DSSP file (Angstrom, degrees, kcal/mol; ACC not computed):
  #  RESIDUE AA STRUCTURE BP1 BP2  ACC     N-H-->O    O-->H-N    N-H-->O    O-->H-N    TCO  KAPPA ALPHA  PHI   PSI    X-CA   Y-CA   Z-CA
    1    1 A M              0   0    0      0, 0.0     2,-0.1     0, 0.0    62,-0.0   0.000 360.0 360.0 360.0 134.5    8.4  -48.3 -124.1
    2    2 A S    >>  -     0   0    0      1,-0.1     4,-2.1    61,-0.0     3,-0.6  -0.458 360.0-117.9 -82.5 154.7    6.8  -44.9 -124.6
    3    3 A S  H 3> S+     0   0    0      1,-0.2     4,-2.0     2,-0.2    -1,-0.1   0.746 114.7  64.9 -65.6 -21.3    7.7  -42.1 -122.3
    4    4 A E  H 3> S+     0   0    0      2,-0.2     4,-0.7     1,-0.2    -1,-0.2   0.894 104.6  45.2 -66.6 -38.2    4.0  -42.0 -121.2
    5    5 A T  H X4 S+     0   0    0     -3,-0.6     3,-1.5     1,-0.2     4,-0.5   0.955 111.5  53.0 -68.3 -46.2    4.4  -45.6 -119.7
    6    6 A A  H >< S+     0   0    0     -4,-2.1     3,-1.3     1,-0.3    55,-0.2   0.844 102.6  57.8 -57.3 -34.1    7.7  -44.6 -118.1
    7    7 A A  H 3< S+     0   0    0     -4,-2.0    -1,-0.3     1,-0.3    -2,-0.2   0.753 101.5  57.1 -70.3 -20.6    6.0  -41.6 -116.4
    8    8 A R  T << S+     0   0    0     -3,-1.5     2,-0.8    -4,-0.7    -1,-0.3   0.548  82.8  95.4 -87.7  -5.1    3.5  -43.9 -114.8
    9    9 A T    <   +     0   0    0     -3,-1.3    52,-2.6    -4,-0.5     2,-0.3  -0.771  61.2 157.5 -82.9 115.6    6.3  -45.9 -113.1
   10   10 A S  E     -a  123   0A   0    112,-1.5   114,-2.3    -2,-0.8     2,-0.4  -0.877  35.1-146.2-140.2 166.8    6.5  -44.4 -109.7
   11   11 A V  E     +a  124   0A   0     48,-0.3     2,-0.3    -2,-0.3    47,-0.2  -0.988  15.8 171.3-132.6 140.0    7.6  -44.8 -106.1
   12   12 A S  E     +a  125   0A   0    112,-2.4   114,-2.8    -2,-0.4     2,-0.3  -0.973   7.3 179.8-140.6 159.2    6.2  -43.6 -102.8
   13   13 A T  E     -C   55   0B   0     42,-0.7    42,-1.9    -2,-0.3     2,-0.3  -0.949  11.6-167.6-149.5 169.2    7.0  -44.4  -99.3
   14   14 A H  E     -C   54   0B   0    112,-0.4   114,-2.7    -2,-0.3     2,-0.4  -0.960  15.0-139.0-156.8 154.2    6.1  -43.6  -95.7
   15   15 A I  E     -d  128   0C   0     38,-2.1     9,-2.3    -2,-0.3     2,-0.5  -0.972   8.4-166.9-120.0 126.4    7.8  -44.4  -92.3
   16   16 A L  E     -dE 129  23C   0    112,-2.1   114,-3.0    -2,-0.4     2,-1.1  -0.959  18.9-141.3-111.2 125.7    6.1  -45.4  -89.1
   17   17 A D  E >>> -dE 130  22C   0      5,-3.0     4,-1.6    -2,-0.5     5,-1.4  -0.725  16.2-169.9 -79.8  99.7    8.2  -45.3  -86.0
   18   18 A T  T 345S+     0   0    0    112,-2.3   113,-0.2    -2,-1.1    -1,-0.2   0.660  78.2  68.6 -71.5 -14.8    7.0  -48.5  -84.2
   19   19 A S  T 345S+     0   0    0    111,-0.8    -1,-0.2     1,-0.2   112,-0.1   0.728 119.6  18.4 -74.1 -18.4    8.8  -47.5  -81.0
   20   20 A V  T <45S-     0   0    0     -3,-1.1    -2,-0.2     2,-0.2    -1,-0.2   0.433 103.2-120.4-128.1  -7.1    6.5  -44.7  -80.4
   21   21 A G  T  <5S+     0   0    0     -4,-1.6    -3,-0.2     1,-0.2    -2,-0.0   0.818  75.0 108.9  71.4  29.0    3.5  -45.6  -82.7
   22   22 A R  E   <S-E   17   0C   0     -5,-1.4    -5,-3.0     3,-0.0    -1,-0.2  -0.932  77.6 -87.2-136.7 156.8    3.8  -42.5  -84.8
   23   23 A P  E     -E   16   0C   0      0, 0.0     2,-0.9     0, 0.0    -7,-0.3  -0.340  44.5-119.5 -58.3 145.8    4.8  -41.4  -88.3
   24   24 A A    >   -     0   0    0     -9,-2.3     3,-0.5    29,-0.2     2,-0.4  -0.824  34.8-163.0 -92.4 104.2    8.5  -40.6  -88.5
   25   25 A E  T 3   +     0   0    0     -2,-0.9    25,-0.2     1,-0.2    26,-0.1  -0.692  62.3  20.8 -89.3 137.1    8.7  -36.9  -89.5
   26   26 A G  T 3  S+     0   0    0     23,-2.4     2,-0.7    -2,-0.4    -1,-0.2   0.712  74.0 149.7  86.6  20.5   11.8  -35.2  -90.9
   27   27 A V    <   -     0   0    0     -3,-0.5    22,-1.7    23,-0.2    -1,-0.3  -0.780  39.4-139.0 -88.5 122.2   13.7  -38.3  -92.2
   28   28 A A  E     +GH  48  73D   0     -2,-0.7    45,-2.8    45,-0.5     2,-0.3  -0.523  26.8 176.8 -72.8 141.9   15.8  -37.5  -95.3
   29   29 A L  E     -GH  47  72D   0     18,-2.7    18,-2.4    43,-0.2     2,-0.3  -0.995  18.0-152.3-145.7 153.8   15.9  -40.0  -98.1
   30   30 A T  E     -GH  46  71D   0     41,-1.9    41,-2.5    -2,-0.3     2,-0.4  -0.904   8.7-147.5-120.4 156.2   17.4  -40.3 -101.5
   31   31 A L  E     +GH  45  70D   0     14,-3.2    13,-3.1    -2,-0.3    14,-1.3  -0.984  18.0 179.4-120.5 129.0   16.2  -42.3 -104.5
   32   32 A A  E     -GH  43  69D   0     37,-2.1    37,-2.4    -2,-0.4     2,-0.3  -0.938   6.1-163.4-127.3 154.4   18.6  -43.9 -107.0
   33   33 A V  E     -GH  42  68D   0      9,-2.2     9,-2.2    -2,-0.3     2,-0.3  -0.923   7.1-176.0-136.0 158.3   17.9  -45.9 -110.1
   34   34 A R  E     - H   0  67D   0     33,-1.9    32,-2.5    -2,-0.3    33,-1.9  -0.979  24.6-128.7-149.5 159.4   19.7  -48.3 -112.4
   35   35 A S  S    S-     0   0    0     -2,-0.3     4,-0.1     5,-0.3    30,-0.1  -0.950  79.0  -3.4-112.5 112.8   19.0  -50.2 -115.6
   36   36 A G  S >  S-     0   0    0     -2,-0.6     3,-1.1    28,-0.2    30,-0.1   0.115  90.7 -79.8  86.6 158.1   20.0  -53.9 -115.3
   37   37 A R  T 3  S+     0   0    0      1,-0.3    -1,-0.1    29,-0.1    -2,-0.0   0.827 131.5  41.8 -63.8 -32.6   21.6  -55.8 -112.5
   38   38 A D  T 3  S+     0   0    0     -3,-0.1    -1,-0.3     2,-0.1    -2,-0.1   0.478  89.2 118.3 -93.9  -3.3   25.0  -54.5 -113.5
   39   39 A G    <   -     0   0    0     -3,-1.1     2,-0.3    -4,-0.1    -3,-0.1  -0.157  69.8-105.3 -66.3 157.2   24.1  -51.0 -114.2
   40   40 A A        -     0   0    0     -5,-0.1    -5,-0.3     1,-0.1     2,-0.2  -0.614  36.0-108.4 -83.3 142.9   25.5  -48.1 -112.3
   41   41 A W        -     0   0    0     -2,-0.3     2,-0.4    -7,-0.1    -7,-0.2  -0.488  32.9-164.1 -66.2 135.2   23.3  -46.3 -109.6
   42   42 A T  E     -G   33   0D   0     -9,-2.2    -9,-2.2    -2,-0.2     2,-0.1  -0.995  23.1-117.8-123.8 127.6   22.2  -42.9 -110.6
   43   43 A A  E     +G   32   0D   0     -2,-0.4   -11,-0.3   -11,-0.2     3,-0.1  -0.435  39.0 167.1 -62.8 135.6   20.8  -40.3 -108.2
   44   44 A H  E     -     0   0D   0    -13,-3.1     2,-0.3     1,-0.4   -12,-0.2   0.509  51.9 -18.5-131.4 -11.8   17.3  -39.5 -109.2
   45   45 A G  E     -G   31   0D   0    -14,-1.3   -14,-3.2    13,-0.1    -1,-0.4  -0.921  45.5-149.7 174.3 161.0   15.6  -37.7 -106.3
   46   46 A A  E     +G   30   0D   0     -2,-0.3     2,-0.3   -16,-0.3   -16,-0.2  -0.975  19.3 161.2-143.2 156.6   15.5  -36.7 -102.7
   47   47 A S  E     -G   29   0D   0    -18,-2.4   -18,-2.7    -2,-0.3     2,-0.3  -0.947  28.2-128.8-160.6 176.8   12.9  -35.9 -100.1
   48   48 A T  E     -G   28   0D   0     -2,-0.3   -20,-0.2   -20,-0.2     2,-0.1  -0.990  36.5-103.4-136.9 142.9   12.1  -35.6  -96.5
   49   49 A T        -     0   0    0    -22,-1.7   -23,-2.4    -2,-0.3     6,-0.2  -0.430  34.9-137.7 -68.1 137.1    9.2  -37.2  -94.7
   50   50 A D    >   -     0   0    0      4,-2.2     3,-2.1   -25,-0.2   -24,-0.2  -0.004  40.9 -76.6 -82.1-170.5    6.3  -34.9  -93.8
   51   51 A A  T 3  S+     0   0    0      1,-0.3   -26,-0.1   -26,-0.1    -2,-0.1   0.761 135.0  52.6 -61.0 -23.2    4.2  -34.9  -90.5
   52   52 A D  T 3  S-     0   0    0      2,-0.2    -1,-0.3   -28,-0.1   -28,-0.2   0.295 120.1-110.9 -94.1  10.0    2.4  -38.0  -91.7
   53   53 A G  S <  S+     0   0    0     -3,-2.1   -38,-2.1     1,-0.2     2,-0.3   0.595  77.4 126.8  77.6   9.6    5.7  -39.7  -92.3
   54   54 A R  E     -C   14   0B   0    -40,-0.2    -4,-2.2    -6,-0.1     2,-0.6  -0.723  53.8-149.3-108.8 152.4    5.2  -39.7  -96.1
   55   55 A C  E     +C   13   0B   0    -42,-1.9   -42,-0.7    -2,-0.3     3,-0.3  -0.964  23.0 167.4-114.2 112.7    7.2  -38.5  -99.2
   56   56 A K        +     0   0    0     -2,-0.6    -1,-0.1     1,-0.2    -7,-0.1   0.418  63.2  66.3-106.9   1.9    4.7  -37.4 -101.7
   57   57 A D        +     0   0    0      2,-0.0   -11,-0.2   -11,-0.0    -1,-0.2   0.084  59.1 134.7-117.5  24.3    7.2  -35.7 -104.1
   58   58 A L        -     0   0    0     -3,-0.3   -47,-0.2   -47,-0.2   -13,-0.1  -0.571  58.3-112.3 -74.2 137.5    9.4  -38.4 -105.5
   59   59 A P        -     0   0    0      0, 0.0   -48,-0.3     0, 0.0     2,-0.1  -0.219  31.8 -98.2 -67.2 155.8    9.9  -38.1 -109.3
   60   60 A A        -     0   0    0    -50,-0.1   -50,-0.2     1,-0.1   -53,-0.1  -0.430  51.6 -97.4 -63.8 146.9    8.5  -40.6 -111.7
   61   61 A L        -     0   0    0    -52,-2.6   -52,-0.3   -55,-0.2    -1,-0.1  -0.482  37.0-109.9 -73.3 138.7   11.2  -43.2 -112.8
   62   62 A P    >   -     0   0    0      0, 0.0     3,-1.5     0, 0.0    -1,-0.1  -0.249  44.5 -86.0 -66.2 156.1   13.1  -42.7 -116.0
   63   63 A E  T 3  S+     0   0    0      1,-0.3     3,-0.1   -62,-0.0   -60,-0.1  -0.324 114.8  30.6 -61.6 140.7   12.5  -45.1 -118.9
   64   64 A G  T 3  S+     0   0    0      1,-0.3     2,-0.3    -3,-0.1    -1,-0.3   0.447  79.6 148.0  90.4   1.5   14.6  -48.3 -118.6
   65   65 A T    <   +     0   0    0     -3,-1.5    -1,-0.3     1,-0.2   -30,-0.2  -0.541  12.8 164.0 -70.4 130.6   14.7  -48.4 -114.9
   66   66 A T        +     0   0    0    -32,-2.5    52,-2.2     1,-0.3     2,-0.3   0.568  63.1  34.2-118.6 -21.7   14.8  -51.9 -113.6
   67   67 A H  E     -HI  34 117D   0    -33,-1.9   -33,-1.9    50,-0.2     2,-0.3  -0.993  60.5-165.3-139.2 146.3   16.0  -51.4 -110.0
   68   68 A V  E     -HI  33 116D   0     48,-2.7    48,-2.6    -2,-0.3     2,-0.4  -0.933   2.9-162.1-126.5 148.8   15.4  -48.6 -107.3
   69   69 A R  E     -HI  32 115D   0    -37,-2.4   -37,-2.1    -2,-0.3     2,-0.6  -0.981   1.1-163.5-132.7 122.8   17.2  -48.0 -104.2
   70   70 A L  E     -HI  31 114D   0     44,-2.7    44,-2.7    -2,-0.4     2,-0.6  -0.928   6.5-164.6-103.3 122.8   15.8  -45.8 -101.3
   71   71 A D  E     -HI  30 113D   0    -41,-2.5   -41,-1.9    -2,-0.6     2,-0.5  -0.924   3.7-164.2-114.8 115.3   18.3  -44.7  -98.8
   72   72 A F  E     -HI  29 112D   0     40,-3.3    40,-2.0    -2,-0.6     2,-1.3  -0.829  14.0-147.6-100.7 130.0   16.8  -43.4  -95.5
   73   73 A A  E  >  +HI  28 111D   0    -45,-2.8   -45,-0.5    -2,-0.5     4,-0.5  -0.690  34.7 159.8 -94.0  84.2   19.1  -41.3  -93.1
   74   74 A V  H  >  +     0   0    0     -2,-1.3     4,-2.0    36,-0.6     3,-0.4   0.746  52.7  75.4 -83.7 -24.2   17.5  -42.5  -89.9
   75   75 A E  H  > S+     0   0    0     35,-2.1     4,-1.4     1,-0.2    -1,-0.2   0.894  94.3  52.1 -59.1 -40.4   20.2  -41.7  -87.4
   76   76 A E  H  4 S+     0   0    0     34,-0.3     4,-0.3     1,-0.2    -1,-0.2   0.869 108.3  53.1 -64.4 -34.0   19.4  -38.0  -87.4
   77   77 A Y  H >< S+     0   0    0     -4,-0.5     3,-0.9    -3,-0.4     6,-0.4   0.906 106.6  51.0 -64.8 -39.1   15.8  -38.8  -86.8
   78   78 A F  H 3< S+     0   0    0     -4,-2.0    28,-0.4     1,-0.2    -1,-0.2   0.746 113.1  44.4 -72.9 -22.8   16.5  -40.9  -83.7
   79   79 A V  T 3< S+     0   0    0     -4,-1.4    -1,-0.2    -5,-0.2    -2,-0.2   0.406  90.3 113.1 -96.9   1.7   18.7  -38.3  -82.1
   80   80 A S  S <> S-     0   0    0     -3,-0.9     4,-2.1    -4,-0.3     3,-0.2  -0.398  76.1-124.1 -76.4 150.8   16.3  -35.4  -82.9
   81   81 A P  H  > S+     0   0    0      0, 0.0     4,-2.5     0, 0.0     5,-0.2   0.850 110.8  61.2 -59.9 -35.7   14.6  -33.6  -80.0
   82   82 A Q  H  > S+     0   0    0      1,-0.2     4,-1.8     2,-0.2     5,-0.2   0.915 107.2  43.2 -63.8 -45.0   11.2  -34.4  -81.6
   83   83 A H  H  > S+     0   0    0     -6,-0.4     4,-2.3    -3,-0.2    -1,-0.2   0.906 111.8  53.6 -68.5 -38.1   11.8  -38.2  -81.4
   84   84 A R  H  X S+     0   0    0     -4,-2.1     4,-2.4     1,-0.2    -2,-0.2   0.900 107.5  52.2 -62.9 -38.9   13.1  -38.0  -77.8
   85   85 A A  H  X S+     0   0    0     -4,-2.5     4,-1.7     1,-0.2    -1,-0.2   0.908 111.9  44.8 -69.0 -37.1    9.9  -36.1  -76.8
   86   86 A H  H  X S+     0   0    0     -4,-1.8     4,-1.0     1,-0.2    -1,-0.2   0.861 112.5  51.7 -69.4 -31.1    7.7  -38.8  -78.3
   87   87 A H  H  X S+     0   0    0     -4,-2.3     4,-1.0     2,-0.2     3,-0.4   0.902 107.1  53.8 -69.5 -41.0    9.8  -41.5  -76.7
   88   88 A K  H >X S+     0   0    0     -4,-2.4     4,-0.8     1,-0.2     3,-0.7   0.897 103.9  55.9 -58.7 -42.8    9.6  -39.9  -73.4
   89   89 A A  H 3< S+     0   0    0     -4,-1.7     4,-0.5     1,-0.2    -1,-0.2   0.834 110.2  44.5 -60.1 -32.7    5.8  -39.8  -73.6
   90   90 A T  H 3X S+     0   0    0     -4,-1.0     4,-2.3    -3,-0.4    -1,-0.2   0.623  94.4  80.5 -90.1  -9.3    5.8  -43.6  -74.2
   91   91 A Q  H <X S+     0   0    0     -4,-1.0     4,-2.6    -3,-0.7     5,-0.2   0.914  90.4  52.3 -60.1 -45.9    8.3  -44.4  -71.3
   92   92 A Q  H  X S+     0   0    0     -4,-0.8     4,-1.7     1,-0.2    -1,-0.2   0.902 108.7  49.3 -61.0 -42.5    5.7  -44.1  -68.7
   93   93 A A  H  > S+     0   0    0     -4,-0.5     4,-1.5     1,-0.2    -1,-0.2   0.919 111.8  50.3 -62.8 -45.3    3.4  -46.6  -70.5
   94   94 A E  H  <>S+     0   0    0     -4,-2.3     5,-2.6     1,-0.2     4,-0.4   0.923 108.5  51.3 -60.8 -43.0    6.4  -49.0  -70.8
   95   95 A E  H ><5S+     0   0    0     -4,-2.6     3,-0.8     1,-0.2    -1,-0.2   0.868 108.7  51.4 -61.0 -35.7    7.2  -48.7  -67.1
   96   96 A Q  H 3<5S+     0   0    0     -4,-1.7    -1,-0.2     1,-0.2    -2,-0.2   0.823 112.5  46.1 -72.5 -28.9    3.6  -49.5  -66.2
   97   97 A Q  T 3<5S-     0   0    0     -4,-1.5    -1,-0.2    -3,-0.3    -2,-0.2   0.370 112.0-120.7 -91.7   2.6    3.7  -52.6  -68.5
   98   98 A D  T < 5 +     0   0    0     -3,-0.8    -3,-0.2    -4,-0.4    -4,-0.1   0.856  53.7 168.7  56.0  36.7    7.1  -53.7  -67.0
   99   99 A A      < -     0   0    0     -5,-2.6    -1,-0.2    -6,-0.2    -2,-0.0  -0.385  46.1 -82.1 -73.9 154.8    8.7  -53.5  -70.5
  100  100 A P        -     0   0    0      0, 0.0    -1,-0.1     0, 0.0    -5,-0.0  -0.332  37.3-163.6 -58.5 136.1   12.4  -53.6  -71.0
  101  101 A R        +     0   0    0     -3,-0.1     2,-1.0     2,-0.0    -2,-0.0   0.278  46.4 123.4-108.0  13.5   13.9  -50.3  -70.4
  102  102 A V        +     0   0    0      2,-0.0     2,-0.4     0, 0.0     0, 0.0  -0.648  35.4 161.2 -77.0 107.9   17.3  -50.9  -72.0
  103  103 A R        -     0   0    0     -2,-1.0     2,-0.3    29,-0.0    -2,-0.0  -0.955  25.7-153.1-129.5 147.4   17.5  -48.1  -74.6
  104  104 A D        -     0   0    0     -2,-0.4     2,-0.2     2,-0.1     4,-0.1  -0.815  26.5-109.1-112.1 154.2   20.6  -46.8  -76.4
  105  105 A S  S    S+     0   0    0     -2,-0.3     2,-0.2     2,-0.1   -26,-0.1  -0.577  85.2   9.0 -80.9 153.5   20.9  -43.3  -77.8
  106  106 A G  S    S-     0   0    0    -28,-0.4     2,-0.4    -2,-0.2    -2,-0.1  -0.481 103.1 -60.0  81.1-150.9   20.9  -43.0  -81.5
  107  107 A A        -     0   0    0     -2,-0.2    26,-0.2     1,-0.1    -2,-0.1  -0.987  22.0-140.4-137.0 142.0   20.0  -45.9  -83.8
  108  108 A F  S    S+     0   0    0     24,-2.8    25,-0.2    -2,-0.4    -1,-0.1   0.899 107.4  45.6 -65.0 -41.1   21.7  -49.3  -84.2
  109  109 A F  S    S-     0   0    0     23,-0.6    -1,-0.3     1,-0.1   -35,-0.1  -0.884  70.1-177.9-103.8  98.6   21.1  -48.9  -87.9
  110  110 A P  S    S+     0   0    0      0, 0.0   -35,-2.1     0, 0.0   -36,-0.6   0.754  74.9  28.3 -70.4 -21.1   22.1  -45.2  -88.9
  111  111 A E  E     -I   73   0D   0    -38,-0.2     2,-0.5   -37,-0.2   -38,-0.2  -0.985  65.8-157.6-140.0 148.4   21.0  -45.8  -92.4
  112  112 A V  E     -I   72   0D   0    -40,-2.0   -40,-3.3    -2,-0.3     2,-0.5  -0.982  11.0-171.4-126.5 120.5   18.5  -48.0  -94.1
  113  113 A A  E     -I   71   0D   0     -2,-0.5     2,-0.5   -42,-0.2   -42,-0.2  -0.952   1.0-170.8-115.6 127.9   18.9  -48.9  -97.8
  114  114 A I  E     -I   70   0D   0    -44,-2.7   -44,-2.7    -2,-0.5     2,-0.4  -0.967   1.5-172.1-122.4 121.4   16.1  -50.7  -99.6
  115  115 A T  E     +I   69   0D   0     -2,-0.5     2,-0.3   -46,-0.2   -46,-0.2  -0.922  13.0 162.3-115.4 131.4   16.7  -52.0 -103.1
  116  116 A F  E     -I   68   0D   0    -48,-2.6   -48,-2.7    -2,-0.4     2,-0.2  -0.991  34.0-114.8-148.7 156.0   13.9  -53.5 -105.2
  117  117 A A  E     -I   67   0D   0     -2,-0.3     2,-0.3   -50,-0.2   -50,-0.2  -0.609  30.7-160.2 -91.3 150.2   13.1  -54.4 -108.8
  118  118 A V        -     0   0    0    -52,-2.2  -109,-0.0    -2,-0.2     5,-0.0  -0.931  12.2-141.2-131.5 157.0   10.4  -52.6 -110.7
  119  119 A T    >   -     0   0    0     -2,-0.3     3,-1.7     1,-0.0   -53,-0.1  -0.926  38.7 -97.6-112.9 135.9    8.3  -53.2 -113.8
  120  120 A P  T 3  S+     0   0    0      0, 0.0  -114,-0.1     0, 0.0     3,-0.1  -0.197 104.9  20.8 -53.0 136.6    7.5  -50.4 -116.3
  121  121 A G  T 3  S+     0   0    0   -116,-0.4     2,-0.2     1,-0.3  -112,-0.1   0.409  98.9 109.5  89.8  -4.5    4.1  -48.8 -115.8
  122  122 A E    <   -     0   0    0     -3,-1.7  -112,-1.5  -116,-0.0     2,-0.4  -0.679  61.6-127.4-105.6 163.8    3.5  -49.8 -112.1
  123  123 A H  E     -a   10   0A   0     -2,-0.2     2,-0.5  -114,-0.2  -112,-0.2  -0.882  17.5-158.6-103.0 137.9    3.4  -48.0 -108.9
  124  124 A Y  E     -a   11   0A   0   -114,-2.3  -112,-2.4    -2,-0.4     2,-0.6  -0.968   6.9-173.0-122.8 113.9    5.5  -49.1 -105.9
  125  125 A H  E     -aB  12 140A   0     15,-0.5    15,-3.8    -2,-0.5  -112,-0.2  -0.940   8.7-177.0-105.6 117.1    4.6  -48.1 -102.4
  126  126 A V        -     0   0    0   -114,-2.8  -112,-0.4    -2,-0.6    13,-0.2  -0.806   5.8-164.9-119.8  89.3    7.4  -49.2 -100.0
  127  127 A P        -     0   0    0      0, 0.0    11,-1.0     0, 0.0     2,-0.5  -0.441   8.3-146.8 -74.7 146.1    6.7  -48.5  -96.4
  128  128 A L  E     -dF  15 137C   0   -114,-2.7  -112,-2.1     9,-0.2     2,-0.6  -0.969   3.6-159.8-114.6 120.1    9.4  -48.6  -93.8
  129  129 A L  E     -dF  16 136C   0      7,-3.1     7,-2.1    -2,-0.5     2,-0.4  -0.899  28.1-173.7 -93.0 123.5    8.5  -49.8  -90.2
  130  130 A L  E     +dF  17 135C   0   -114,-3.0  -112,-2.3    -2,-0.6  -111,-0.8  -0.919  25.2 157.3-128.9 141.1   11.3  -48.5  -88.0
  131  131 A N  E >   - F   0 134C   0      3,-2.2     3,-1.1    -2,-0.4   -53,-0.1  -0.922  56.2 -93.9-143.3 171.7   12.5  -48.6  -84.5
  132  132 A P  T 3  S+     0   0    0      0, 0.0   -24,-2.8     0, 0.0   -23,-0.6   0.714 121.8  35.4 -61.4 -21.8   16.0  -48.0  -83.0
  133  133 A F  T 3  S+     0   0    0      1,-0.2     2,-0.3   -26,-0.2   -26,-0.1   0.299 124.7   0.0-118.0   8.9   17.0  -51.6  -83.2
  134  134 A G  E <   -F  131   0C   0     -3,-1.1    -3,-2.2   -25,-0.1     2,-0.3  -0.987  51.5-159.2-176.7 174.2   15.4  -52.9  -86.3
  135  135 A Y  E     -F  130   0C   0     -2,-0.3     2,-0.3    -5,-0.2    -5,-0.2  -0.984   2.0-161.4-159.1 160.5   13.2  -52.3  -89.3
  136  136 A S  E     -F  129   0C   0     -7,-2.1    -7,-3.1    -2,-0.3     2,-0.3  -0.984   6.6-165.3-144.7 159.6   11.0  -54.0  -91.9
  137  137 A V  E     +F  128   0C   0     -2,-0.3     2,-0.3    -9,-0.2    -9,-0.2  -0.933   7.0 176.3-139.8 162.6    9.7  -53.1  -95.3
  138  138 A Y        -     0   0    0    -11,-1.0     2,-0.8    -2,-0.3    -2,-0.0  -0.970  40.8 -96.8-157.0 163.4    7.1  -54.4  -97.6
  139  139 A R        -     0   0    0     -2,-0.3   -13,-0.2   -13,-0.2     2,-0.1  -0.826  50.2-173.8 -90.0 117.1    5.5  -53.7 -100.9
  140  140 A G  B      B  125   0A   0    -15,-3.8   -15,-0.5    -2,-0.8    -1,-0.0  -0.091 360.0 360.0 -92.2-166.8    2.3  -51.8 -100.0
  141  141 A S              0   0    0    -17,-0.1   -15,-0.1    -2,-0.1    -1,-0.0   0.370 360.0 360.0-129.1 360.0   -0.6  -50.6 -102.2
């Protein structure tokens, strides 16, 4: 595989906080790579989500990468004053809808680790839908 092909193998992500219906700004994440199922993980990049919940500066994957792991540090986000302010704004709407009001401080999942396989020359957009008590991911476009 040429280095030109490897340079086109890339990853992007964004986070939507479904508990408040807004992008999750300020979430730190790291990107690690490995070659083969039994290969050792190697740190390859880090970023923080912007105001739109996106990380646009993750580096292209090195040649030979077969697996990628994104580690999101979400606990710090959920205890941040910014998240609390957004959550407070939605509380009134929840009360009007008679929604469950049982909330815990922090996050049940303090970290979210997503591991996926990659094929050389492709782009992988892996969004994270996040709330304090759960999350889901998918391969986007």
